[in-house]
mmCIF file of the N, C-alpha and C atoms, coordinates in Angstrom:
data_MODEL
# 
_entry.id   MODEL 
# 
loop_
_atom_site.group_PDB 
_atom_site.id 
_atom_site.type_symbol 
_atom_site.label_atom_id 
_atom_site.label_alt_id 
_atom_site.label_comp_id 
_atom_site.label_asym_id 
_atom_site.label_entity_id 
_atom_site.label_seq_id 
_atom_site.pdbx_PDB_ins_code 
_atom_site.Cartn_x 
_atom_site.Cartn_y 
_atom_site.Cartn_z 
_atom_site.occupancy 
_atom_site.B_iso_or_equiv 
_atom_site.pdbx_formal_charge 
_atom_site.auth_seq_id 
_atom_site.auth_comp_id 
_atom_site.auth_asym_id 
_atom_site.auth_atom_id 
_atom_site.pdbx_PDB_model_num 
ATOM 1   N N  . MET A 1 1  ? 51.779  1.179  9.056   1.00 0.00 ? 1  MET A N  1 
ATOM 2   C CA . MET A 1 1  ? 51.599  1.973  7.878   1.00 0.00 ? 1  MET A CA 1 
ATOM 3   C C  . MET A 1 1  ? 50.896  1.178  6.779   1.00 0.00 ? 1  MET A C  1 
ATOM 4   N N  . GLN A 1 2  ? 51.257  -0.076 6.631   1.00 0.00 ? 2  GLN A N  1 
ATOM 5   C CA . GLN A 1 2  ? 50.656  -0.880 5.587   1.00 0.00 ? 2  GLN A CA 1 
ATOM 6   C C  . GLN A 1 2  ? 49.173  -1.107 5.859   1.00 0.00 ? 2  GLN A C  1 
ATOM 7   N N  . ARG A 1 3  ? 48.758  -1.211 7.117   1.00 0.00 ? 3  ARG A N  1 
ATOM 8   C CA . ARG A 1 3  ? 47.360  -1.416 7.464   1.00 0.00 ? 3  ARG A CA 1 
ATOM 9   C C  . ARG A 1 3  ? 46.526  -0.205 7.014   1.00 0.00 ? 3  ARG A C  1 
ATOM 10  N N  . ALA A 1 4  ? 46.992  1.001  7.221   1.00 0.00 ? 4  ALA A N  1 
ATOM 11  C CA . ALA A 1 4  ? 46.285  2.198  6.793   1.00 0.00 ? 4  ALA A CA 1 
ATOM 12  C C  . ALA A 1 4  ? 46.200  2.252  5.279   1.00 0.00 ? 4  ALA A C  1 
ATOM 13  N N  . PHE A 1 5  ? 47.211  1.765  4.609   1.00 0.00 ? 5  PHE A N  1 
ATOM 14  C CA . PHE A 1 5  ? 47.215  1.765  3.157   1.00 0.00 ? 5  PHE A CA 1 
ATOM 15  C C  . PHE A 1 5  ? 46.102  0.884  2.590   1.00 0.00 ? 5  PHE A C  1 
ATOM 16  N N  . ARG A 1 6  ? 45.783  -0.246 3.230   1.00 0.00 ? 6  ARG A N  1 
ATOM 17  C CA . ARG A 1 6  ? 44.741  -1.151 2.771   1.00 0.00 ? 6  ARG A CA 1 
ATOM 18  C C  . ARG A 1 6  ? 43.345  -0.621 3.088   1.00 0.00 ? 6  ARG A C  1 
ATOM 19  N N  . ALA A 1 7  ? 43.187  0.191  4.094   1.00 0.00 ? 7  ALA A N  1 
ATOM 20  C CA . ALA A 1 7  ? 41.871  0.650  4.527   1.00 0.00 ? 7  ALA A CA 1 
ATOM 21  C C  . ALA A 1 7  ? 41.302  1.741  3.631   1.00 0.00 ? 7  ALA A C  1 
ATOM 22  N N  . TRP A 1 8  ? 42.132  2.515  2.954   1.00 0.00 ? 8  TRP A N  1 
ATOM 23  C CA . TRP A 1 8  ? 41.595  3.637  2.187   1.00 0.00 ? 8  TRP A CA 1 
ATOM 24  C C  . TRP A 1 8  ? 40.727  3.202  1.013   1.00 0.00 ? 8  TRP A C  1 
ATOM 25  N N  . PRO A 1 9  ? 41.019  2.092  0.292   1.00 0.00 ? 9  PRO A N  1 
ATOM 26  C CA . PRO A 1 9  ? 40.105  1.708  -0.796  1.00 0.00 ? 9  PRO A CA 1 
ATOM 27  C C  . PRO A 1 9  ? 38.712  1.323  -0.276  1.00 0.00 ? 9  PRO A C  1 
ATOM 28  N N  . VAL A 1 10 ? 38.675  0.698  0.879   1.00 0.00 ? 10 VAL A N  1 
ATOM 29  C CA . VAL A 1 10 ? 37.389  0.322  1.472   1.00 0.00 ? 10 VAL A CA 1 
ATOM 30  C C  . VAL A 1 10 ? 36.622  1.577  1.871   1.00 0.00 ? 10 VAL A C  1 
ATOM 31  N N  . ALA A 1 11 ? 37.305  2.526  2.488   1.00 0.00 ? 11 ALA A N  1 
ATOM 32  C CA . ALA A 1 11 ? 36.667  3.778  2.888   1.00 0.00 ? 11 ALA A CA 1 
ATOM 33  C C  . ALA A 1 11 ? 36.185  4.549  1.667   1.00 0.00 ? 11 ALA A C  1 
ATOM 34  N N  . ALA A 1 12 ? 36.961  4.565  0.603   1.00 0.00 ? 12 ALA A N  1 
ATOM 35  C CA . ALA A 1 12 ? 36.561  5.265  -0.618  1.00 0.00 ? 12 ALA A CA 1 
ATOM 36  C C  . ALA A 1 12 ? 35.335  4.596  -1.248  1.00 0.00 ? 12 ALA A C  1 
ATOM 37  N N  . ALA A 1 13 ? 35.289  3.276  -1.241  1.00 0.00 ? 13 ALA A N  1 
ATOM 38  C CA . ALA A 1 13 ? 34.146  2.554  -1.801  1.00 0.00 ? 13 ALA A CA 1 
ATOM 39  C C  . ALA A 1 13 ? 32.886  2.822  -0.995  1.00 0.00 ? 13 ALA A C  1 
ATOM 40  N N  . LEU A 1 14 ? 32.989  2.814  0.319   1.00 0.00 ? 14 LEU A N  1 
ATOM 41  C CA . LEU A 1 14 ? 31.839  3.106  1.170   1.00 0.00 ? 14 LEU A CA 1 
ATOM 42  C C  . LEU A 1 14 ? 31.331  4.527  0.960   1.00 0.00 ? 14 LEU A C  1 
ATOM 43  N N  . LEU A 1 15 ? 32.240  5.459  0.818   1.00 0.00 ? 15 LEU A N  1 
ATOM 44  C CA . LEU A 1 15 ? 31.862  6.847  0.565   1.00 0.00 ? 15 LEU A CA 1 
ATOM 45  C C  . LEU A 1 15 ? 31.156  6.983  -0.779  1.00 0.00 ? 15 LEU A C  1 
ATOM 46  N N  . ALA A 1 16 ? 31.645  6.309  -1.785  1.00 0.00 ? 16 ALA A N  1 
ATOM 47  C CA . ALA A 1 16 ? 31.033  6.370  -3.111  1.00 0.00 ? 16 ALA A CA 1 
ATOM 48  C C  . ALA A 1 16 ? 29.637  5.746  -3.098  1.00 0.00 ? 16 ALA A C  1 
ATOM 49  N N  . ILE A 1 17 ? 29.488  4.640  -2.418  1.00 0.00 ? 17 ILE A N  1 
ATOM 50  C CA . ILE A 1 17 ? 28.181  3.975  -2.334  1.00 0.00 ? 17 ILE A CA 1 
ATOM 51  C C  . ILE A 1 17 ? 27.186  4.838  -1.575  1.00 0.00 ? 17 ILE A C  1 
ATOM 52  N N  . SER A 1 18 ? 27.606  5.445  -0.496  1.00 0.00 ? 18 SER A N  1 
ATOM 53  C CA . SER A 1 18 ? 26.687  6.255  0.307   1.00 0.00 ? 18 SER A CA 1 
ATOM 54  C C  . SER A 1 18 ? 26.277  7.537  -0.418  1.00 0.00 ? 18 SER A C  1 
ATOM 55  N N  . ALA A 1 19 ? 27.078  7.998  -1.355  1.00 0.00 ? 19 ALA A N  1 
ATOM 56  C CA . ALA A 1 19 ? 26.757  9.215  -2.101  1.00 0.00 ? 19 ALA A CA 1 
ATOM 57  C C  . ALA A 1 19 ? 25.805  8.939  -3.252  1.00 0.00 ? 19 ALA A C  1 
ATOM 58  N N  . CYS A 1 20 ? 25.483  7.688  -3.507  1.00 0.00 ? 20 CYS A N  1 
ATOM 59  C CA . CYS A 1 20 ? 24.665  7.323  -4.662  1.00 0.00 ? 20 CYS A CA 1 
ATOM 60  C C  . CYS A 1 20 ? 23.181  7.604  -4.461  1.00 0.00 ? 20 CYS A C  1 
ATOM 61  N N  . GLY A 1 21 ? 22.646  8.080  -3.518  1.00 0.00 ? 21 GLY A N  1 
ATOM 62  C CA . GLY A 1 21 ? 21.225  8.429  -3.424  1.00 0.00 ? 21 GLY A CA 1 
ATOM 63  C C  . GLY A 1 21 ? 20.315  7.255  -3.707  1.00 0.00 ? 21 GLY A C  1 
ATOM 64  N N  . GLY A 1 22 ? 19.026  7.541  -3.826  1.00 0.00 ? 22 GLY A N  1 
ATOM 65  C CA . GLY A 1 22 ? 18.041  6.484  -4.033  1.00 0.00 ? 22 GLY A CA 1 
ATOM 66  C C  . GLY A 1 22 ? 17.657  5.846  -2.711  1.00 0.00 ? 22 GLY A C  1 
ATOM 67  N N  . LYS A 1 23 ? 16.667  4.984  -2.781  1.00 0.00 ? 23 LYS A N  1 
ATOM 68  C CA . LYS A 1 23 ? 16.199  4.312  -1.570  1.00 0.00 ? 23 LYS A CA 1 
ATOM 69  C C  . LYS A 1 23 ? 16.986  3.036  -1.347  1.00 0.00 ? 23 LYS A C  1 
ATOM 70  N N  . PRO A 1 24 ? 17.250  2.712  -0.098  1.00 0.00 ? 24 PRO A N  1 
ATOM 71  C CA . PRO A 1 24 ? 17.875  1.418  0.176   1.00 0.00 ? 24 PRO A CA 1 
ATOM 72  C C  . PRO A 1 24 ? 16.942  0.294  -0.260  1.00 0.00 ? 24 PRO A C  1 
ATOM 73  N N  . ALA A 1 25 ? 17.497  -0.823 -0.630  1.00 0.00 ? 25 ALA A N  1 
ATOM 74  C CA . ALA A 1 25 ? 16.695  -1.948 -1.116  1.00 0.00 ? 25 ALA A CA 1 
ATOM 75  C C  . ALA A 1 25 ? 15.684  -2.403 -0.075  1.00 0.00 ? 25 ALA A C  1 
ATOM 76  N N  . ALA A 1 26 ? 16.016  -2.324 1.213   1.00 0.00 ? 26 ALA A N  1 
ATOM 77  C CA . ALA A 1 26 ? 15.101  -2.762 2.261   1.00 0.00 ? 26 ALA A CA 1 
ATOM 78  C C  . ALA A 1 26 ? 13.832  -1.907 2.256   1.00 0.00 ? 26 ALA A C  1 
ATOM 79  N N  . GLU A 1 27 ? 13.945  -0.597 2.036   1.00 0.00 ? 27 GLU A N  1 
ATOM 80  C CA . GLU A 1 27 ? 12.763  0.266  1.999   1.00 0.00 ? 27 GLU A CA 1 
ATOM 81  C C  . GLU A 1 27 ? 11.907  -0.057 0.782   1.00 0.00 ? 27 GLU A C  1 
ATOM 82  N N  . THR A 1 28 ? 12.514  -0.275 -0.347  1.00 0.00 ? 28 THR A N  1 
ATOM 83  C CA . THR A 1 28 ? 11.768  -0.587 -1.563  1.00 0.00 ? 28 THR A CA 1 
ATOM 84  C C  . THR A 1 28 ? 11.024  -1.911 -1.404  1.00 0.00 ? 28 THR A C  1 
ATOM 85  N N  . ALA A 1 29 ? 11.659  -2.905 -0.826  1.00 0.00 ? 29 ALA A N  1 
ATOM 86  C CA . ALA A 1 29 ? 11.016  -4.196 -0.613  1.00 0.00 ? 29 ALA A CA 1 
ATOM 87  C C  . ALA A 1 29 ? 9.865   -4.067 0.381   1.00 0.00 ? 29 ALA A C  1 
ATOM 88  N N  . ALA A 1 30 ? 10.039  -3.248 1.410   1.00 0.00 ? 30 ALA A N  1 
ATOM 89  C CA . ALA A 1 30 ? 8.980   -3.059 2.395   1.00 0.00 ? 30 ALA A CA 1 
ATOM 90  C C  . ALA A 1 30 ? 7.783   -2.367 1.770   1.00 0.00 ? 30 ALA A C  1 
ATOM 91  N N  . GLU A 1 31 ? 8.023   -1.408 0.882   1.00 0.00 ? 31 GLU A N  1 
ATOM 92  C CA . GLU A 1 31 ? 6.915   -0.733 0.204   1.00 0.00 ? 31 GLU A CA 1 
ATOM 93  C C  . GLU A 1 31 ? 6.184   -1.697 -0.715  1.00 0.00 ? 31 GLU A C  1 
ATOM 94  N N  . ALA A 1 32 ? 6.909   -2.548 -1.390  1.00 0.00 ? 32 ALA A N  1 
ATOM 95  C CA . ALA A 1 32 ? 6.281   -3.503 -2.299  1.00 0.00 ? 32 ALA A CA 1 
ATOM 96  C C  . ALA A 1 32 ? 5.448   -4.522 -1.533  1.00 0.00 ? 32 ALA A C  1 
ATOM 97  N N  . ALA A 1 33 ? 5.861   -4.853 -0.313  1.00 0.00 ? 33 ALA A N  1 
ATOM 98  C CA . ALA A 1 33 ? 5.144   -5.838 0.490   1.00 0.00 ? 33 ALA A CA 1 
ATOM 99  C C  . ALA A 1 33 ? 4.013   -5.223 1.300   1.00 0.00 ? 33 ALA A C  1 
ATOM 100 N N  . ALA A 1 34 ? 3.861   -3.896 1.268   1.00 0.00 ? 34 ALA A N  1 
ATOM 101 C CA . ALA A 1 34 ? 2.797   -3.243 2.033   1.00 0.00 ? 34 ALA A CA 1 
ATOM 102 C C  . ALA A 1 34 ? 1.444   -3.698 1.513   1.00 0.00 ? 34 ALA A C  1 
ATOM 103 N N  . PRO A 1 35 ? 0.534   -3.981 2.422   1.00 0.00 ? 35 PRO A N  1 
ATOM 104 C CA . PRO A 1 35 ? -0.776  -4.459 1.984   1.00 0.00 ? 35 PRO A CA 1 
ATOM 105 C C  . PRO A 1 35 ? -1.553  -3.384 1.236   1.00 0.00 ? 35 PRO A C  1 
ATOM 106 N N  . GLU A 1 36 ? -2.235  -3.799 0.211   1.00 0.00 ? 36 GLU A N  1 
ATOM 107 C CA . GLU A 1 36 ? -3.061  -2.891 -0.580  1.00 0.00 ? 36 GLU A CA 1 
ATOM 108 C C  . GLU A 1 36 ? -4.395  -2.703 0.137   1.00 0.00 ? 36 GLU A C  1 
ATOM 109 N N  . GLU A 1 37 ? -4.918  -1.489 0.088   1.00 0.00 ? 37 GLU A N  1 
ATOM 110 C CA . GLU A 1 37 ? -6.205  -1.228 0.724   1.00 0.00 ? 37 GLU A CA 1 
ATOM 111 C C  . GLU A 1 37 ? -7.283  -2.037 0.012   1.00 0.00 ? 37 GLU A C  1 
ATOM 112 N N  . LYS A 1 38 ? -8.074  -2.768 0.797   1.00 0.00 ? 38 LYS A N  1 
ATOM 113 C CA . LYS A 1 38 ? -9.125  -3.600 0.230   1.00 0.00 ? 38 LYS A CA 1 
ATOM 114 C C  . LYS A 1 38 ? -10.394 -2.790 0.091   1.00 0.00 ? 38 LYS A C  1 
ATOM 115 N N  . SER A 1 39 ? -11.078 -2.993 -1.024  1.00 0.00 ? 39 SER A N  1 
ATOM 116 C CA . SER A 1 39 ? -12.340 -2.304 -1.247  1.00 0.00 ? 39 SER A CA 1 
ATOM 117 C C  . SER A 1 39 ? -13.248 -3.179 -2.094  1.00 0.00 ? 39 SER A C  1 
ATOM 118 N N  . VAL A 1 40 ? -14.542 -2.883 -2.011  1.00 0.00 ? 40 VAL A N  1 
ATOM 119 C CA . VAL A 1 40 ? -15.526 -3.608 -2.800  1.00 0.00 ? 40 VAL A CA 1 
ATOM 120 C C  . VAL A 1 40 ? -16.565 -2.605 -3.286  1.00 0.00 ? 40 VAL A C  1 
ATOM 121 N N  . ASN A 1 41 ? -16.994 -2.781 -4.527  1.00 0.00 ? 41 ASN A N  1 
ATOM 122 C CA . ASN A 1 41 ? -18.041 -1.940 -5.099  1.00 0.00 ? 41 ASN A CA 1 
ATOM 123 C C  . ASN A 1 41 ? -19.335 -2.735 -5.117  1.00 0.00 ? 41 ASN A C  1 
ATOM 124 N N  . VAL A 1 42 ? -20.402 -2.128 -4.601  1.00 0.00 ? 42 VAL A N  1 
ATOM 125 C CA . VAL A 1 42 ? -21.704 -2.790 -4.565  1.00 0.00 ? 42 VAL A CA 1 
ATOM 126 C C  . VAL A 1 42 ? -22.697 -1.930 -5.341  1.00 0.00 ? 42 VAL A C  1 
ATOM 127 N N  . LEU A 1 43 ? -23.361 -2.538 -6.318  1.00 0.00 ? 43 LEU A N  1 
ATOM 128 C CA . LEU A 1 43 ? -24.415 -1.888 -7.090  1.00 0.00 ? 43 LEU A CA 1 
ATOM 129 C C  . LEU A 1 43 ? -25.710 -2.609 -6.740  1.00 0.00 ? 43 LEU A C  1 
ATOM 130 N N  . ASN A 1 44 ? -26.719 -1.853 -6.342  1.00 0.00 ? 44 ASN A N  1 
ATOM 131 C CA . ASN A 1 44 ? -27.928 -2.482 -5.827  1.00 0.00 ? 44 ASN A CA 1 
ATOM 132 C C  . ASN A 1 44 ? -29.130 -1.588 -6.082  1.00 0.00 ? 44 ASN A C  1 
ATOM 133 N N  . TRP A 1 45 ? -30.331 -2.158 -5.946  1.00 0.00 ? 45 TRP A N  1 
ATOM 134 C CA . TRP A 1 45 ? -31.542 -1.354 -5.973  1.00 0.00 ? 45 TRP A CA 1 
ATOM 135 C C  . TRP A 1 45 ? -31.714 -0.734 -4.596  1.00 0.00 ? 45 TRP A C  1 
ATOM 136 N N  . SER A 1 46 ? -32.417 0.359  -4.522  1.00 0.00 ? 46 SER A N  1 
ATOM 137 C CA . SER A 1 46 ? -32.600 1.028  -3.228  1.00 0.00 ? 46 SER A CA 1 
ATOM 138 C C  . SER A 1 46 ? -33.462 0.174  -2.301  1.00 0.00 ? 46 SER A C  1 
ATOM 139 N N  . ASP A 1 47 ? -33.267 0.349  -1.014  1.00 0.00 ? 47 ASP A N  1 
ATOM 140 C CA . ASP A 1 47 ? -34.039 -0.325 0.055   1.00 0.00 ? 47 ASP A CA 1 
ATOM 141 C C  . ASP A 1 47 ? -33.839 -1.842 0.103   1.00 0.00 ? 47 ASP A C  1 
ATOM 142 N N  . TYR A 1 48 ? -32.715 -2.357 -0.380  1.00 0.00 ? 48 TYR A N  1 
ATOM 143 C CA . TYR A 1 48 ? -32.478 -3.793 -0.333  1.00 0.00 ? 48 TYR A CA 1 
ATOM 144 C C  . TYR A 1 48 ? -31.658 -4.240 0.868   1.00 0.00 ? 48 TYR A C  1 
ATOM 145 N N  . ILE A 1 49 ? -30.966 -3.322 1.529   1.00 0.00 ? 49 ILE A N  1 
ATOM 146 C CA . ILE A 1 49 ? -30.188 -3.693 2.717   1.00 0.00 ? 49 ILE A CA 1 
ATOM 147 C C  . ILE A 1 49 ? -30.502 -2.717 3.846   1.00 0.00 ? 49 ILE A C  1 
ATOM 148 N N  . GLY A 1 50 ? -30.155 -3.101 5.069   1.00 0.00 ? 50 GLY A N  1 
ATOM 149 C CA . GLY A 1 50 ? -30.407 -2.260 6.235   1.00 0.00 ? 50 GLY A CA 1 
ATOM 150 C C  . GLY A 1 50 ? -29.558 -0.999 6.243   1.00 0.00 ? 50 GLY A C  1 
ATOM 151 N N  . ASP A 1 51 ? -29.982 -0.033 7.055   1.00 0.00 ? 51 ASP A N  1 
ATOM 152 C CA . ASP A 1 51 ? -29.293 1.257  7.126   1.00 0.00 ? 51 ASP A CA 1 
ATOM 153 C C  . ASP A 1 51 ? -27.857 1.146  7.629   1.00 0.00 ? 51 ASP A C  1 
ATOM 154 N N  . THR A 1 52 ? -27.585 0.189  8.502   1.00 0.00 ? 52 THR A N  1 
ATOM 155 C CA . THR A 1 52 ? -26.242 0.086  9.092   1.00 0.00 ? 52 THR A CA 1 
ATOM 156 C C  . THR A 1 52 ? -25.414 -1.060 8.512   1.00 0.00 ? 52 THR A C  1 
ATOM 157 N N  . THR A 1 53 ? -25.933 -1.758 7.520   1.00 0.00 ? 53 THR A N  1 
ATOM 158 C CA . THR A 1 53 ? -25.243 -2.939 6.980   1.00 0.00 ? 53 THR A CA 1 
ATOM 159 C C  . THR A 1 53 ? -23.855 -2.604 6.439   1.00 0.00 ? 53 THR A C  1 
ATOM 160 N N  . VAL A 1 54 ? -23.757 -1.569 5.631   1.00 0.00 ? 54 VAL A N  1 
ATOM 161 C CA . VAL A 1 54 ? -22.465 -1.203 5.041   1.00 0.00 ? 54 VAL A CA 1 
ATOM 162 C C  . VAL A 1 54 ? -21.478 -0.788 6.125   1.00 0.00 ? 54 VAL A C  1 
ATOM 163 N N  . ALA A 1 55 ? -21.908 0.060  7.046   1.00 0.00 ? 55 ALA A N  1 
ATOM 164 C CA . ALA A 1 55 ? -21.020 0.512  8.126   1.00 0.00 ? 55 ALA A CA 1 
ATOM 165 C C  . ALA A 1 55 ? -20.586 -0.655 9.004   1.00 0.00 ? 55 ALA A C  1 
ATOM 166 N N  . ASP A 1 56 ? -21.510 -1.565 9.317   1.00 0.00 ? 56 ASP A N  1 
ATOM 167 C CA . ASP A 1 56 ? -21.168 -2.741 10.132  1.00 0.00 ? 56 ASP A CA 1 
ATOM 168 C C  . ASP A 1 56 ? -20.157 -3.625 9.415   1.00 0.00 ? 56 ASP A C  1 
ATOM 169 N N  . PHE A 1 57 ? -20.358 -3.822 8.115   1.00 0.00 ? 57 PHE A N  1 
ATOM 170 C CA . PHE A 1 57 ? -19.433 -4.643 7.324   1.00 0.00 ? 57 PHE A CA 1 
ATOM 171 C C  . PHE A 1 57 ? -18.032 -4.031 7.318   1.00 0.00 ? 57 PHE A C  1 
ATOM 172 N N  . GLU A 1 58 ? -17.964 -2.711 7.065   1.00 0.00 ? 58 GLU A N  1 
ATOM 173 C CA . GLU A 1 58 ? -16.661 -2.033 7.039   1.00 0.00 ? 58 GLU A CA 1 
ATOM 174 C C  . GLU A 1 58 ? -15.955 -2.131 8.378   1.00 0.00 ? 58 GLU A C  1 
ATOM 175 N N  . GLN A 1 59 ? -16.701 -1.975 9.461   1.00 0.00 ? 59 GLN A N  1 
ATOM 176 C CA . GLN A 1 59 ? -16.095 -2.025 10.793  1.00 0.00 ? 59 GLN A CA 1 
ATOM 177 C C  . GLN A 1 59 ? -15.571 -3.425 11.108  1.00 0.00 ? 59 GLN A C  1 
ATOM 178 N N  . LYS A 1 60 ? -16.308 -4.445 10.759  1.00 0.00 ? 60 LYS A N  1 
ATOM 179 C CA . LYS A 1 60 ? -15.907 -5.820 11.092  1.00 0.00 ? 60 LYS A CA 1 
ATOM 180 C C  . LYS A 1 60 ? -14.788 -6.353 10.209  1.00 0.00 ? 60 LYS A C  1 
ATOM 181 N N  . THR A 1 61 ? -14.757 -5.936 8.944   1.00 0.00 ? 61 THR A N  1 
ATOM 182 C CA . THR A 1 61 ? -13.779 -6.513 8.016   1.00 0.00 ? 61 THR A CA 1 
ATOM 183 C C  . THR A 1 61 ? -12.622 -5.595 7.677   1.00 0.00 ? 61 THR A C  1 
ATOM 184 N N  . GLY A 1 62 ? -12.812 -4.277 7.816   1.00 0.00 ? 62 GLY A N  1 
ATOM 185 C CA . GLY A 1 62 ? -11.778 -3.334 7.409   1.00 0.00 ? 62 GLY A CA 1 
ATOM 186 C C  . GLY A 1 62 ? -11.764 -3.093 5.908   1.00 0.00 ? 62 GLY A C  1 
ATOM 187 N N  . ILE A 1 63 ? -12.768 -3.601 5.206   1.00 0.00 ? 63 ILE A N  1 
ATOM 188 C CA . ILE A 1 63 ? -12.864 -3.425 3.759   1.00 0.00 ? 63 ILE A CA 1 
ATOM 189 C C  . ILE A 1 63 ? -13.763 -2.233 3.476   1.00 0.00 ? 63 ILE A C  1 
ATOM 190 N N  . LYS A 1 64 ? -13.283 -1.308 2.640   1.00 0.00 ? 64 LYS A N  1 
ATOM 191 C CA . LYS A 1 64 ? -14.048 -0.112 2.297   1.00 0.00 ? 64 LYS A CA 1 
ATOM 192 C C  . LYS A 1 64 ? -15.101 -0.475 1.259   1.00 0.00 ? 64 LYS A C  1 
ATOM 193 N N  . VAL A 1 65 ? -16.325 -0.003 1.483   1.00 0.00 ? 65 VAL A N  1 
ATOM 194 C CA . VAL A 1 65 ? -17.429 -0.290 0.576   1.00 0.00 ? 65 VAL A CA 1 
ATOM 195 C C  . VAL A 1 65 ? -17.831 0.979  -0.165  1.00 0.00 ? 65 VAL A C  1 
ATOM 196 N N  . THR A 1 66 ? -17.910 0.872  -1.483  1.00 0.00 ? 66 THR A N  1 
ATOM 197 C CA . THR A 1 66 ? -18.504 1.921  -2.302  1.00 0.00 ? 66 THR A CA 1 
ATOM 198 C C  . THR A 1 66 ? -19.871 1.388  -2.721  1.00 0.00 ? 66 THR A C  1 
ATOM 199 N N  . TYR A 1 67 ? -20.920 1.992  -2.179  1.00 0.00 ? 67 TYR A N  1 
ATOM 200 C CA . TYR A 1 67 ? -22.273 1.479  -2.368  1.00 0.00 ? 67 TYR A CA 1 
ATOM 201 C C  . TYR A 1 67 ? -23.086 2.456  -3.203  1.00 0.00 ? 67 TYR A C  1 
ATOM 202 N N  . ASP A 1 68 ? -23.594 1.994  -4.340  1.00 0.00 ? 68 ASP A N  1 
ATOM 203 C CA . ASP A 1 68 ? -24.413 2.817  -5.218  1.00 0.00 ? 68 ASP A CA 1 
ATOM 204 C C  . ASP A 1 68 ? -25.764 2.137  -5.436  1.00 0.00 ? 68 ASP A C  1 
ATOM 205 N N  . VAL A 1 69 ? -26.820 2.928  -5.434  1.00 0.00 ? 69 VAL A N  1 
ATOM 206 C CA . VAL A 1 69 ? -28.156 2.384  -5.659  1.00 0.00 ? 69 VAL A CA 1 
ATOM 207 C C  . VAL A 1 69 ? -28.715 2.907  -6.985  1.00 0.00 ? 69 VAL A C  1 
ATOM 208 N N  . PHE A 1 70 ? -29.595 2.107  -7.586  1.00 0.00 ? 70 PHE A N  1 
ATOM 209 C CA . PHE A 1 70 ? -30.224 2.439  -8.853  1.00 0.00 ? 70 PHE A CA 1 
ATOM 210 C C  . PHE A 1 70 ? -31.708 2.156  -8.746  1.00 0.00 ? 70 PHE A C  1 
ATOM 211 N N  . ASP A 1 71 ? -32.496 2.823  -9.582  1.00 0.00 ? 71 ASP A N  1 
ATOM 212 C CA . ASP A 1 71 ? -33.936 2.661  -9.489  1.00 0.00 ? 71 ASP A CA 1 
ATOM 213 C C  . ASP A 1 71 ? -34.503 1.617  -10.441 1.00 0.00 ? 71 ASP A C  1 
ATOM 214 N N  . SER A 1 72 ? -33.703 1.125  -11.389 1.00 0.00 ? 72 SER A N  1 
ATOM 215 C CA . SER A 1 72 ? -34.183 0.088  -12.294 1.00 0.00 ? 72 SER A CA 1 
ATOM 216 C C  . SER A 1 72 ? -33.013 -0.704 -12.860 1.00 0.00 ? 72 SER A C  1 
ATOM 217 N N  . THR A 1 73 ? -33.356 -1.867 -13.420 1.00 0.00 ? 73 THR A N  1 
ATOM 218 C CA . THR A 1 73 ? -32.334 -2.706 -14.020 1.00 0.00 ? 73 THR A CA 1 
ATOM 219 C C  . THR A 1 73 ? -31.722 -2.025 -15.234 1.00 0.00 ? 73 THR A C  1 
ATOM 220 N N  . GLU A 1 74 ? -32.510 -1.300 -15.983 1.00 0.00 ? 74 GLU A N  1 
ATOM 221 C CA . GLU A 1 74 ? -32.019 -0.620 -17.174 1.00 0.00 ? 74 GLU A CA 1 
ATOM 222 C C  . GLU A 1 74 ? -30.956 0.415  -16.828 1.00 0.00 ? 74 GLU A C  1 
ATOM 223 N N  . VAL A 1 75 ? -31.177 1.161  -15.746 1.00 0.00 ? 75 VAL A N  1 
ATOM 224 C CA . VAL A 1 75 ? -30.203 2.167  -15.333 1.00 0.00 ? 75 VAL A CA 1 
ATOM 225 C C  . VAL A 1 75 ? -28.935 1.487  -14.814 1.00 0.00 ? 75 VAL A C  1 
ATOM 226 N N  . LEU A 1 76 ? -29.112 0.393  -14.129 1.00 0.00 ? 76 LEU A N  1 
ATOM 227 C CA . LEU A 1 76 ? -27.966 -0.352 -13.583 1.00 0.00 ? 76 LEU A CA 1 
ATOM 228 C C  . LEU A 1 76 ? -27.090 -0.821 -14.721 1.00 0.00 ? 76 LEU A C  1 
# 
């Protein structure tokens, strides 16, 4: 009988903790450690690189390229 008497506070504490909602700390830490998507912005004059250069770079490195071309230095 005394053993059952000691177990109820532990059971009540576990029930109260489980009812508290929110994300477990392990999930929050895993989200914080998730790698950020890598990207690079390139501003260039037209016809300065090959047609497949950007696609080849993205495929080999996994880095997303935002490539914009301009017709003059003033516009750039």
